[in-house]
N, C-alpha and C positions, 0 to 999 in steps of 0.2 A: 281643216283642223277642228272647226266648231262641230262638224257632224260627227267626228270621231269621239268627241267628249259626250255628245248626246247619246251615241250608241253605248259607250262605256257606262254612262249614268243609267240608261235603260237596263243594261245587263246587270249592274249592281243591284238595282231595285228588284229585278226578277230573281236574282240569286237570294236576296234577303227574304222574298216571299216564299221561295221554295224551302229555305231553311226553317222558317217559322212554321210552315205547313207540315214539314216532316217531324218537327218537334211536337206539334199538336197531335199528330197521328200516333207517334210513339207513346204519348201519355195515355191515349185512349185506344189501345190496339186490340181490344177484345170485341170483335165483331163476328157475326155469323155471315154466311153467304147469301142471306136473304135480308131484305130491308122492309120493315113495317111502314107502310104508307097508308094512313087512314084505315087501318084494320086489315089491309090486304098485303100479302107478302109478295114483293117483286124480286125476281132474280137479280143478283148483284151486277151481272154483266150489263143489264139494261141501265142501271144507275151509272155505271162507268162510261157507257157510250154517251149518255146524255151529258155527263160532266165533261167528257172530252169534246163534245160538240160545243158546249157553252164556253169552255176555255179557248177553243179555236176561234169562236166569234169574238171573244174579248181580245185575243191576240191580233185578229184582223182589224178590229177597231183601233187598237193602239198603233198598229202600223199605219193606218190611214191618218190618224190624228197627228202623229209625229212626222209625217211625210217621209217614211222609210221605204216606201214602195220601190224606189230605184235601187235599193241595196238588197232587195229580196229577189231570189231567183224566179224560176217559172212558178206562177201562182198555183196551178192545180197540184203540182208536185209538193210544194212547200206546205200548203194548207192540208192536204191529205196526210202528209207525214206528221204534221203537228197534231192532227186529230188522233192518229194512231199512238203517238207518244203520250199525249195527255190521257188517253183511255187506259193505256197500260200502266202509266204512272199512278193513276187513281186506283186501279186494281191492286197494284203492288203496295201502295201506301195504306189503303183502308182495309183490304181483304186478304192480307197475307196470313198464312197459317203458321 
């Protein structure tokens, strides 16, 4: 029973972060498909992949800290899917036309 509350609390916090993130993106939604980093323009897909990788590492860390590993399915499948979801979500939220 206690584990269910922890999972629900984790899901509520995650949903709150997603909502706040989407509101922030909607406010500043005028972006080009290149990103200026120290005077050099990088393609947006590189930034999206790096953010997807970073968010996946954060999700991995949260799962390890909260001891949720028994509730996660096969790790290679879950983490590769999380990276794809985070990469596409970053692309949709920041670089939509």
